[in-house]
C-alpha positions, 0 to 999 in steps of 0.5 A, a space after each residue: 160098312 158096319 164094323 163088328 161091335 167086338 173088335 179083335 185086340 191089336 197091339 201097336 208098337 210105335 217106333 220112337 224116334 220116327 217122322 220129322 228130323 231137324 233138317 226136314 223141320 228146318 226146311 219146312 219152316 223156311 218155306 212157311 216163314 218165307 211165305 209169312 214174311 214176303 207173301 205168296 208166291 214163294 218158289 221152291 226148286 224141287 220138292 222141299 222134302 219127299 212127302 206129298 202131304 207136306 208139299 200139298 200143304 205148302 202149296 195151299 199156303 202159297 208155295 209154287 214148286 218147280 223142277 228148274 229155275 228157268 220155270 220161275 218168272 222174273 220176280 223179287 219173291 224168294 226161291 227156296 232150295 230143297 233140303 236135299 241140297 243142290 249142285 253149285 251151278 244152281 245158286 250160281 244160276 240164281 245169282 246170275 238172274 239176281 234171284 233172292 234165294 234161301 238155301 234149305 239144304 240140311 246142314 248134315 248134307 252141307 257137311 258132306 259137301 264140305 268134306 267132298 271139297 276138302 278131299 278135292 283140295 287135297 287132290 283125292 279122288 272121291 268115291 260117293 256111296 249113294 243112289 244114282 239120280 237121288 237129288 242129294 247125290 246129284 247135289 253132292 256130285 255137283 259140288 265138284 268138277 265132273 270126274 272128281 267123284 265116282 258113284 258106287 251104289 252096291 257091294 258089286 259096284 265096290 268090287 269093280 270100281 276103278 278109280 284113277 291111278 296115282 291118286 289118294 282116295 276118300 269115301 263119303 256117303 249119302 245121308 239117308 242110306 241103310 247103315 248095314 248096306 253101307 257098312 258092307 260097301 265100305 268093307 269092300 272099299 277098305 279091303 280093295 283100297 287100304 289107304 282110302 280116307 274115311 269121314 271123320 264122323 259118319 255121313 249117314 245122319 243121326 235121324 236115319 240111324 236112329 229110325 233104323 235102329 228103332 225099326 230093327 228092335 221092333 220088327 222081329 216082334 211084330 207080324 207087320 210093319 207099317 212105314 209111313 213115307 213117300 216112295 221116292 223117300 230114300 230114308 223111308 224105303 230103307 226103313 222098310 228094308 230094315 224091317 224085312 231084314 230084321 225078320 218082319 214077315 210083312 213090311 210095307 211103305 204107305 203114304 196114307 192110311 187109305 193105302 193099307 191092305 186090310 185083307 192082308 192084315 186080317 187076324 194079326 195081333 201085333 203091328 209096328 208103325 214108324 215114319 220116314 224123316 219127311 213124314 209128318 206125325 199127322 199121317 201116323 195118327 191117321 194110320 193109328 186111327 184107321 187101326 182103331 176103327 177095326 181093332 181094339 188097339 193098345 199102343 206101346 211106344 218103344 223109344 230107342 233114342 232121344 233127339 234134341 238137335 235143332 238147326 238155325 234158320 237162314 239169317 234172313 228169316 231169324 228175326 221174323 221167327 223170333 217175333 
């Protein structure tokens, strides 16, 4: 196809922060360094992060992805647990098989796990705000005995939840939720259960909050918002919802540039672009390049926060990383 020599002008407002967070970056490093140090294959239980491009790149380097430990043959090679966290039964099963495992759980998810354990030791029933079936929720609920945690997804759930009588209550959350939606659910819980214990510090992680804030500032000023991320990525889905709620008429979640509906974007003059916390910057650049082929683009970065957080690698991998 021959594009017109005269392209329509388009202003791209690029959200910052966007893309990889410290927990995702750490998890990917763990897999890459494990392959480098121990050689392929390195087994990974579940997608290390929710992004097809990242998973395929790691697979190309020698990672083998499985859903359950029983898919892994007898091996001395490392087994990596994903950034979303796992139930306690998973490392217990790995230990029973004498597996060498590396835990890539995001430290901010581990913080929620510790909170849940503290509440449980204090004989509190825990209400977890999150999405049923999400790996992080499964992992958090799996830190404690069955029945110790009740999952609440929506305001309607919070209005009808019936925790055990005679117990103190505490609430915790999945780290990748919509800040606004979670605030509404918490408001219902605190109205119904005035004595409920809150986290000492918000469970929704800094990266989720920062990315949503950037989108909420840009979305009212653009005709379309492109969120680069995977459909099974909770934080990416929330970014699309935040854009819609902030007033953007056309907010879409795409995995790659080839998913852009150009007919729908015909005639636009402004577009916002962001990326979920598990989407690499190379995919954002791919989307910008696709717009540059069709429009005369001007890129404006709109920065709403600076992120300097970094997390330590597992002890088994620190020395190779330093070398």
